[in-house]
N, C-alpha and C positions, 0 to 999 in steps of 0.2 A: 140068478142072472135075470135081469129084466129086459124088456124090449128096447129100452133106451141104451142099454149096454151093447146089445146086438147092433143097433144102428151106428153106434159109435165105432164098433169094430168094422162094420161094413162101409163106413164113411158115407152113411145115408143121412139125409136131413131129418131133423127131429120134428115130430108132429106134422109131417107132410109138407114142411117148408122147403123151398128150393135151396140147393147148396150154394153158399156164397162164392163169388168168384175169387180166385186166388190173386193176391196183390202182385202187380208187375214189378219186376226187379229193375232198378235203375242201372243204366249202363255206365260203366266206369269211363270217365273221360281221360284218355291217355294224353298227357302233355308232351309236346315235342321237345326234344332236347335242344337247348339253345346252341347256336353255332359257336365254335371256339371253346366249348367246355368239354373236358374229358368225360368219358363214360363212367369211370369209377367215381368221379366227383359227383356226377349227376345222380348215381345210385345211392350215394350217402344222404341225399336230401330226403328220401322217402316219399310218402304220399303227401306230406305237407309242403306246400309251396313256400319258398323263402319270403320274408316280409317285404323285401325290396326286389322288384323285378330286375332280373339280371339280363339286360338287353344290351348287346354290344352296339355302340353308336358307330355309324358309318361316317367316314371322312367327308366333309362338305367343303368344297373349295369356294373361294371368294368369287362372287359373280363379277362379270365385267361391268364396268361403269357404262351407263347408257348416256352418251353425249348427244346433244342435238346437232353436232357438226362433225365433220370428218377431220381426221388428223392432217396437219399440214405436212407438206413434203419439203425436204431439205436437199440442198445441192452444195457441192464443194465449189466455191467460186474463187477465182484468183484475186489477189490484191497486192498493192505495193505500199510500203511504209515510207512516208515522206521524211521521217526522222533518220532514215538510212541514206547513205550517199552512194551505195552500190546498185540501187534500183533492183533489188532482189524481189522476184515475184513468188509469193507464197499463196497458199489456199486455206480457206476456212469455210465452215458450214454456215450457210445462210438460207433463209426461207426462199421459196421459189418466187413469191410475190415481191420480196425485197430485191432479189437478184434482177439484173437487167436482162430483159428478154433478148433473144437473138434478132428479133425483127427491128429493134430500136438501134442496133449497131450499124453504123455506116462504115463504108470503106472496104478495103480488101479483107479485113478480118471477118466481116459478115459473109463473104463468099466462101471463106475457108471453114466457116462454122465454128469459129472460136469466140469465146466470151471475153469482152474487154475487161481487164483487171481494174479494180477500184483504186482510185488515187487518193481518196480521203479516208485514212484509217482512223477509227474512233479513239484509239488509245495513243495516238501520236501526240495528243495535247499534254500528256503526262511526262513527256521527255523534256525535262527542264535542263537547260544548259547553264552551267555555273560560269560566272565571269572571272577571268584571270587577267593579270597584268600583261599588257602587250607593249613591246618596246623594240627599238631598232638598235643598231650598233652605236649610233651617235648618242642616243639617250643613255645607253648603258655606260659608255665611256665618260659621259658628263656627270651622271648622278649615282650610279649603282655599282661602281667598282669596289671590290673588297679583296684584300691580299689573301684571305683564306678561301675565297670562292672564285672559280673561273666562270667565264660566260657559258662555256659548254655545260658545266654542272648546273648552273642557274637555269639554263634552258631545259635541262632534263628534269629539274624539280618542278618547274612550271607545267611541263607536259604531263607529269604524273599527277599533279594537282587537278588538271583538267580531266584526265582520264578517269580518276577515281572520285570525282566530285567533292574534293576537299575532305575526304575521310582520312584523317592523319594516321589512324591505326592501320589502315590498309596501305597507305603510302609508305610508312616506315617498314612495313613487312615486305613490300615489293621494291624497295629502294636498293638497287644494285648498279651503281654508277661505275662504269669502267672508262677511264680517260683514254683517249686515242693515243697511240704510240707516236713519238716524235719522228720527224722526217730524218732518214739517215743522211749523214754527211758524206761527201765524196772522199774525204781524207780517211774516214774510218769505214772502209767498205768491208773489211774482213771481220770487224768486231760485230757481235750480236747486239742489237738495240734492245735495252730493257724498257718495257712500258712502265710508266710511273704508277705507283700504287695509289689506290683510291683511299682518301681519308675516311675514317669511321665517323659516321654522323648519328647523333641521337635525334629523337623527335623534337626536343627543345631547340636543337641547332637548326633543324629544317624550318620550324615555325619562326624562329628569330630571323632567318634569312628571307623567308617569304614575306613576313610582315614588314621587314625593313625596306625591301624593294617596292612593295605596294605603297607604303607611306611616302617614300621619296618620289615615286611616280605621280601620286596624287598631288603632292606639293609642287611638282614641276608643271603639271597640266593646269592646276587651279591654284592661285595664290591663297594664302591663309585668310586674308581679309575678305576675299570674295566667296569663300565656302559657305554653304548653308549650315544650318544647325546639325542636321543628320550627318553631313559630310565631315564636319569638324569633330563631331563625336566619334565617328569611325576612325578618323585620323589620330585623335588623341588616344584611343584604345590601342591602335597599332604601335605607336611610338612608346607606349608605357609597358610593353611586354618585356618581362625579365626572365631569361632562362634559368637563372639561379633560384629565383623565387618559385618558379614552376616546379623545379626539381625538388625543392624543400617541401612544397605542398604535396607532391606525390609521395615522398618518403613518409610524411606524417600520416597521410591517408592509408598507406600500406601498413604502417605500424598500428594504426587504429583497427584495421581489418584483421590483422594477425594477432590480436590479443588472446590470451588464454582465459579460461573461465574464472580463475582467481582474480585476474586483473579486472575483468568485467564486474565481478561482485564488489571488489574494492572501490571501483569508480562509482557504482550505484550507491554504496554506503556513504561515500564522500558527498555525493549529490544530496542524499537524504539529510546528512548532517548540515550541509549548507542551507538547505531549505528550513531546517529546524532552527538554526541560528538566526536566519533572516526573519522568520516568523516571531521568534522570541524578541529580537531587537525591535521589530515593528510594534509588538505589544508593549514592550517596556517604554518606548517613546510615546506611545499613545497614553499610557498611564501617567507618565511624567507631565505630558501636556494637559491632561485632565486635572492633575493636582495644581499645576500653575494657574490654570483657568479658575479653579476654585479659590485659590489664595488671592489672586488679584481682584481688587474691588471694581465692579462694573460702574463706570460713570455714566449716568443717564442724563438726559436733557432736563428732566424735571427737578434734579437735585441741584441745579445751578440757576442763577438769575440770568437776565439778559446780558449783563456785563461779564459773565463768566465766574462770578464769586459764588462759592457754595452757600446755599440757603441754611438758615438756622434750623429748619424743620427736617433737613436731610441728615443721614448718619455720617456723611463725609465731613460735615462741619465740626463734628466732635472727635476728630481723629488726633488732634494735638492736645498736649497737657494743658495749655492755656485755655482752650475751649472747654475742656472738662472742668477746670477750676471755676470758670464762669458759670457753667451749668449747675455746679454744686452750690454756688452762692445764690443763684436764682431759686433753687429748690429750698434753700434755707429761708430766704425771704418769704416764699409762699407759705412755709410752715409757721413762721412767726405771725403772718397775717391771719392764718386760720387757727392760731393758738394751739398748735400741735407741739409735739416734742421737737426741740431745736437740734439742729445739726452742729451748732457752734458751741465750743467748750466754755469753761468759766473765764478764761483769759482772752476770749474773742478770736482764737486761732482755729481755723477749720480743720476737721479731721480728714485724714487721707482716705480717698475712695478706694484705694487698692486694698485687696484682701490679703496681701502677702506680708503685712507687718506695718509698723508705724513709719511715717515719713519723717525725714530729718527736720523739715520746716514746720511740721504740724505736731505739736506735743500737747499733752493735757496739763491741767492746772497743778496736779500733784507731781509733775516732773517725769512721769512714766508715759510712754507712747500708748495711745488708744488703738485698739484693733480696728482695721478697716472693714468694709462690707456692710451689709444691712444689719447684722447683729450688733455692730458698734453704734448704730443710730439709737437704739433703745437703751444702750448702756449709759447715755448721758442724760437720761430723764431726770436724775437726781439734781442736776444743776438747775434745770428749769423749775423744778418744784421748790428748790431752796430760794430761788429768786422770787417766786410767787409768795412765799411766806415772808412777809415784810417784818414780822416781829422778831425774827432770829437775828443774832449779832453776827459780827464778822467771824468770830471763832467758830460759831455753829455752822456758818457757810463753808468755812475751810474744812471742818471735819467731815461734812457731808460730801464735799468735792473729793476729798481723799478716799472716802469710802466708795464713791462711784468709780474712781480710777482703779481702785483695787479690784472691784467687780469686773470692770472691762479687761484688766490684765488677766484675771482668772479665766474669763471667757475666751480670750485670745490664746492663752496657753492650752485650753481644752481643745481648741480647734487646730492647733499646730500639729503637723505631721512629723513623725520620726524620720531621721535621715534614711533609714532602710526603706520606709514606705515611699518617701520622695524618689529614691533611686528606682524602686520597683515600678512606680507609675510615671516615671520621667517628668516629675514636677520640678519646674525651675522658676526662679524669680528674676526679674529684670527691673532695673531702675528706669530705663527708658527704652522704648521700642521704636525702631525706624520703620517707615513704610516700605513695602515691596517684599520680595522673596529673597532669602539668603540661605546659602548652603554651607555646611561646615567644610566642604572641600575647598571652597573659595577662601575660607578663613585660614586653612593650612597653607594654601599657596601664598597668601599675603604674608604669613609669618616667615616664609623662606626668603622674602625680598628684603634686603637691608638698604641703608642709605646710599652706599656706593656699590658699584658692580664688583669690585674686588672683594668686599666683605660678603656679598651674596655668593660669590664663587667659593669663598672659604667655608661658609656655612654649608653649602651643598657638598663640598669635599668631606667635611666632618660628618655629615649625615650618611654619606656613602661609606665612610670608614666604619661607622657604627652599625651598618647594615639596615638603615631605615630606607624603605622604598620611596621612590618619587611620588607614587600615587598610593594613598592610604585606602585600602579596600573598604574598611568599615569605620568611618570617622565619627565615632560616638562622642558624647560630651566628655567622658573620662579620657578618651584617647586624645581629643583636642587639648584638654587641660595639660596632660603629660607632655604632649608635643610642644605646647607653648612654654612650659618650664624648661624643656630640653633646649629649645632654640635660644631662650634667654640665657641659659648657662653657657651655651657655645658663644654667644655674643660677648658675655662678660669675660670669658676666657680669651677671646681674641683681643679685647680691649686691654686686658692685663698684659698680654704678650706684646702689644704694640707700645705700651707706655714705658718710659725709661725709669728704671729703678722702681718698678711696681712692687706692691706688697706681696711677699711670697705666701703669706697665710691666706690672703684673698684668692690668689691663684690656685692654691691647693683646695680651697672650698669650692671654687668653680669646677675644678677637675673632678671632685667628688660628685657634684651635681650632674655633670655630664655622664659619668659612669653610671650613676643611679638612673638617669633618664634613659640612657641607651640600654640598660638592663631591663 
């Protein structure tokens, strides 16, 4: 054991150094239990304080507003309403500065210390009085007598109208007229006098009676020719009132309000269908109008001369067949001048410009029709070449012309469409086209009309017997053709029936055509 161990045992400083001072122990800060918290709950918190300070807030009341003036004082002051006829004195609250001071009151009321009541009430201006007819016995006897109404009941109706300001719903609810009993006679002293029963009145009856006496009183006071516009309008409204129409209107309104959900849905569906049909009809009319505008040729001022004749440079000039023929001759003359291929055949007859086949007036030298169109222009080149060759004889020219005709016929046959293709693409040929727009429906209507009205009626009866409708829904070209054959057969049958001693075989053929057309 060394000296250092002995010093440590005796708690002496080492090597003569003083003993260090012991560290001071920090005092535990005991937190005060918050108010309103149970002791057991506070003990569960332990030494660690909660992250949020649990401080109970005290109730703070709203402070009084600080106004720079003092509150005004109010008094109950008396007042009278000039709209009342009984001079009833009531009281209401008024400011002291608005109320009349006692010092300004003169007379015995000031000595008694009473406040004079107000005579101008601010709400009296809203007491609107309704105007009602006023009449005397002479006017009533002269203009307003009615066997179903007595003067006593009429006066009762007018008084109720004034009392309830013309509110008919209240008037009919409070209408309880009781006629006065008749005066007893001296002869029937022992008999009990039965008062007459009051008739039952509806609102329409009350309105009709009131409007009738008002209109008659207006006409009696002011003649019709001297009435102003507003007065005559009111008079006309009063005399046109109809109780039956008013009753019907109320019944319709009552039925409209008492509809069940199914009827409401049905009405909404009908309205939607009506809107859809209207929109479709408007769109269809717009499309038809657009088609007609496109088909009609617009005549401009520059297409006509000053005298109104179409110019040769405009397309309107070439709308007729004669103008087209003249145009073709001009083109042929220009081609001959420029030594081009000619449009004229070997016999000097012009070729048809139509591309749908040969024209009956224009034929080729070989006896066969040349095809129209631009392809037919080149098919006649052999004729011009044969004429240019002066060394060839007449037989050589004829053989070359026949060869060219055969070539043109072959080209026309190659371009011809089959009947199925023409039906598919709705290709049709016409010998002559008229200007304007035409519909097949108009054509069917014209076929129904005969020379006489009797024959027209017979055709209509026959079509009705066969089940043909008056309006054809889809008048295609085939339908129009069949309809034309059917009407022709019916006409032949009618003529055979009218003739005396007609051919029975012809009548049988006509009947067969009718049956075939109707089928």
